[in-house]
C-alpha positions in Angstrom: 121.9 113.4 102.6 121.2 116.2 105.1 124.6 117.7 104.3 126.2 120.1 101.8 128.5 119.7 98.8 131.2 121.6 100.8 130.8 119.3 103.8 131.2 116.1 101.7 134.1 117.7 99.8 136.0 118.3 103.1 135.1 114.9 104.7 136.0 112.8 101.6 139.0 114.8 100.5 137.5 115.6 97.2 137.2 118.8 95.3 133.9 120.6 95.2 133.5 120.1 91.5 134.2 116.4 91.9 131.4 116.0 94.4 129.0 118.1 92.3 130.0 116.0 89.3 129.0 112.8 91.1 125.6 114.3 92.0 125.1 115.4 88.4 125.8 111.9 87.1 123.7 110.0 89.6 120.8 112.4 90.3 118.8 114.0 87.5 117.7 117.7 87.7 114.2 116.6 86.6 111.7 114.0 87.5 111.8 110.5 86.0 108.1 109.8 85.3 108.9 106.1 85.0 109.3 105.9 88.8 105.5 106.5 89.3 102.5 104.3 88.7 100.0 106.9 89.6 99.7 110.5 90.9 96.5 110.4 92.8 97.2 113.5 95.0 99.4 116.4 94.0 100.3 119.5 96.1 101.5 122.8 94.7 102.9 125.7 96.6 105.6 128.4 96.4 108.6 129.3 98.4 110.6 132.6 98.2 113.9 132.3 96.3 115.6 135.3 97.8 114.4 136.9 101.0 112.8 140.3 100.6 112.5 139.9 96.8 109.5 139.0 94.6 111.0 135.9 93.2 109.7 132.4 93.9 110.1 128.7 93.3 107.0 126.7 92.7 107.2 123.3 94.3 105.1 120.5 92.9 104.9 117.3 95.0 103.0 114.1 95.4 102.3 111.8 98.3 102.5 108.1 97.5 100.1 105.4 98.9 102.8 104.6 101.5 102.7 108.2 102.7 106.1 109.0 101.3 106.6 112.4 99.7 108.2 112.9 96.3 109.2 116.1 94.5 107.8 116.2 91.0 109.0 119.6 90.0 110.9 122.7 91.1 109.7 125.5 88.8 111.3 129.0 88.4 108.6 131.6 89.2 104.9 131.0 89.7 103.4 132.2 86.4 100.4 130.4 85.1 102.2 129.6 81.8 105.1 127.9 83.6 102.7 125.8 85.7 100.6 124.9 82.7 103.8 123.8 80.8 104.8 121.5 83.7 101.4 119.8 84.0 101.3 119.4 80.2 104.7 117.7 80.4 103.3 114.9 82.6 102.8 111.7 80.4 99.1 111.3 79.4 98.9 107.9 81.1 100.0 109.4 84.4 98.0 112.6 83.9 94.8 110.5 83.9 95.6 109.1 87.3 95.6 112.5 89.0 92.5 112.8 91.2 93.2 115.8 93.5 95.4 118.8 93.3 95.8 120.8 96.6 96.8 124.4 96.3 96.8 127.7 98.0 94.4 130.5 96.9 96.7 131.7 94.0 94.7 132.1 90.8 97.6 131.2 88.6 97.9 127.7 90.1 94.2 127.0 90.2 93.5 128.1 86.6 96.6 126.3 85.3 95.4 123.0 86.8 91.9 123.4 85.5 93.0 124.4 82.0 95.4 121.4 81.6 93.6 118.7 83.6 90.0 119.7 83.1 87.0 119.4 85.4 87.5 115.7 86.3 90.3 116.7 88.7 89.2 118.0 92.0 91.0 121.2 93.0 91.1 121.8 96.8 92.0 125.2 98.2 94.1 124.1 101.2 92.4 124.5 104.6 95.6 126.0 106.1 95.5 128.9 103.7 91.7 129.4 104.2 92.2 129.6 108.0 95.2 131.9 107.6 92.9 134.3 105.6 90.0 134.5 108.0 92.3 134.7 111.1 94.1 137.5 109.5 90.8 139.4 109.6 90.5 138.8 113.3 94.1 140.0 113.8 93.5 143.1 111.8 90.6 144.1 114.0 92.7 143.3 117.2 95.4 145.7 116.0 92.8 148.5 115.4 91.1 148.0 118.7 94.4 147.9 120.7 95.5 151.0 119.0 92.3 152.7 120.1 92.8 151.4 123.6 96.2 152.9 123.9 94.8 156.3 123.2 91.6 156.0 125.3 92.5 153.8 128.3 94.8 154.5 131.3 98.2 152.9 130.9 97.5 150.3 133.7 94.3 149.2 132.0 95.9 149.0 128.6 98.9 146.9 129.8 96.6 144.0 130.8 95.8 143.4 127.1 99.3 143.7 125.6 99.8 139.9 125.3 96.3 139.1 124.1 97.4 138.1 120.6 98.3 134.6 121.7 95.1 134.2 123.6 93.1 135.1 120.6 95.0 132.5 118.5 94.8 129.7 121.1 92.2 127.0 120.8 89.3 128.1 123.0 89.0 124.6 124.5 92.6 124.9 125.7 92.3 128.3 127.5 92.9 128.3 131.2 90.3 129.9 133.5 92.6 132.9 134.0 93.0 133.3 130.3 89.2 133.1 129.8 88.8 136.0 132.3 91.4 138.1 130.4 89.4 137.6 127.1 86.1 138.4 128.9 87.6 141.6 130.2 88.9 142.5 126.7 85.5 141.9 125.1 83.8 144.2 127.6 85.8 147.0 126.2 85.3 145.9 122.6 82.2 143.8 121.9 83.1 144.1 118.2 86.3 142.1 118.7 84.3 139.6 120.8 81.8 139.1 117.9 84.7 138.6 115.4 86.3 136.1 117.8 83.1 134.0 117.9 82.7 134.2 114.1 86.3 133.1 113.6 86.1 130.0 115.8 82.6 129.1 114.6 84.2 128.9 111.1 87.0 126.7 112.5 84.4 124.4 114.0 82.7 124.0 110.6 86.0 122.8 109.1 86.6 120.4 112.0 83.1 118.9 111.7 82.7 115.8 109.5 80.3 117.3 106.9 79.4 116.5 103.3 80.3 119.1 100.7 76.6 120.1 100.4 76.3 120.5 104.2 79.5 122.5 104.4 78.3 124.9 101.6 75.0 125.5 103.5 76.9 126.2 106.8 79.5 128.5 105.1 76.8 130.5 103.3 74.8 130.8 106.5 77.9 132.0 108.3 78.5 134.5 105.6 75.0 135.9 105.9 75.4 136.3 109.7 78.7 138.2 109.2 77.1 140.5 106.7 74.2 141.2 109.1 76.7 142.0 111.9 78.3 144.7 109.7 81.8 143.5 110.7 84.1 144.4 107.9 87.3 142.6 109.1 86.3 139.5 107.2 85.8 141.3 103.8 88.8 139.7 102.2 87.7 136.2 103.2 84.1 136.8 102.1 85.4 137.8 98.7 87.5 134.6 98.4 84.5 132.6 99.6 82.4 134.0 96.8 85.0 133.3 94.2 86.3 129.9 95.4 83.4 128.3 97.3 83.6 125.1 95.1 87.4 124.7 95.7 87.1 125.5 99.4 84.3 123.0 100.0 86.1 120.3 98.0 88.1 119.9 101.2 85.1 118.2 102.7 84.9 115.4 100.1 88.0 113.5 101.4 89.4 116.1 103.8 92.6 116.3 101.8 95.0 119.2 102.2 98.4 120.2 101.1 99.8 119.8 104.6 102.4 117.4 103.2 103.6 120.3 100.9 103.8 122.7 103.9 106.0 120.2 105.7 108.2 120.0 102.7 108.5 123.7 102.5 110.1 123.7 106.0 112.7 121.2 104.7 113.4 123.4 101.7 114.1 126.4 104.0 116.5 124.3 106.0 118.3 123.1 102.8 118.6 126.7 101.6 120.0 127.9 104.9 122.4 125.0 105.1 123.7 125.7 101.6 123.6 129.5 102.1 121.1 129.7 99.3 120.4 127.6 96.2 119.5 129.7 93.2 119.4 127.1 90.4 116.2 125.1 90.2 117.9 122.0 88.9 120.3 121.9 92.0 117.3 122.4 94.4 115.5 119.5 92.7 118.6 117.3 93.1 119.1 118.2 96.8 115.4 117.6 97.7 115.5 114.2 95.8 118.6 113.2 97.7 117.2 114.2 101.1 113.7 112.6 100.5 114.7 109.4 98.6 118.5 109.0 99.1 118.4 105.9 101.3 115.8 104.3 99.0 117.8 104.9 95.9 121.5 104.7 97.0 121.9 103.0 100.4 
């Protein structure tokens, strides 16, 4: 646990193949469905296999009633057919216990889940990925405006806004009086960015308010109308997603479930990959994650 095959090989005076052989005999490269009584909440996300290349692992996880995370699958690639095949491999008895699947905005994941599990399963587009998209719109406008400032403003005036990125990302309630003044000064030069900032955090406030799904829909559609009337175009990508995935986005408000537990696992996977100088076989990655997450429970 939390080590590498090479480390254990050196510490125990065993050959690399001997240590890997022990792992292969004791830890399966695939999930044992008999370990689970139900799969009420599943999370699905991706992680890059090799940095800078368009290859991915799809990670499928569940969170047990105790809050413990378990890896259900490490899939090579993220094609819809691969994901469909995995969900179809879940025993029917367990498949019927799935209530919620949390995913990012990727069409392949969402469509695969719907085609295999049907309409009775609630698909939630994760709030983290939704927020990332609309905040990207604000950041895009910030870059455009600062580029314009650099050309139009004296250097001394421009420099006061160089570190404004972090202020725009900071929770407005946590801004210091001095930081508020910096933003006020910025918005005097660019009312457009000021309007986008207000829209962005109004949207965040909607997601943080305890609303029913129907109320959330009404507020999001009202927000959309105001943005369209403002003629701001920096939220165009988010508005397109909202039109296409309103149901899945507002499913978040039913039980306020998200794939945060998957995002946390992704950080662990990155650490495992760095520690091992890369893991390129899906079976070995599944073994390593199983050992790190459930090693004490199974073998201590």
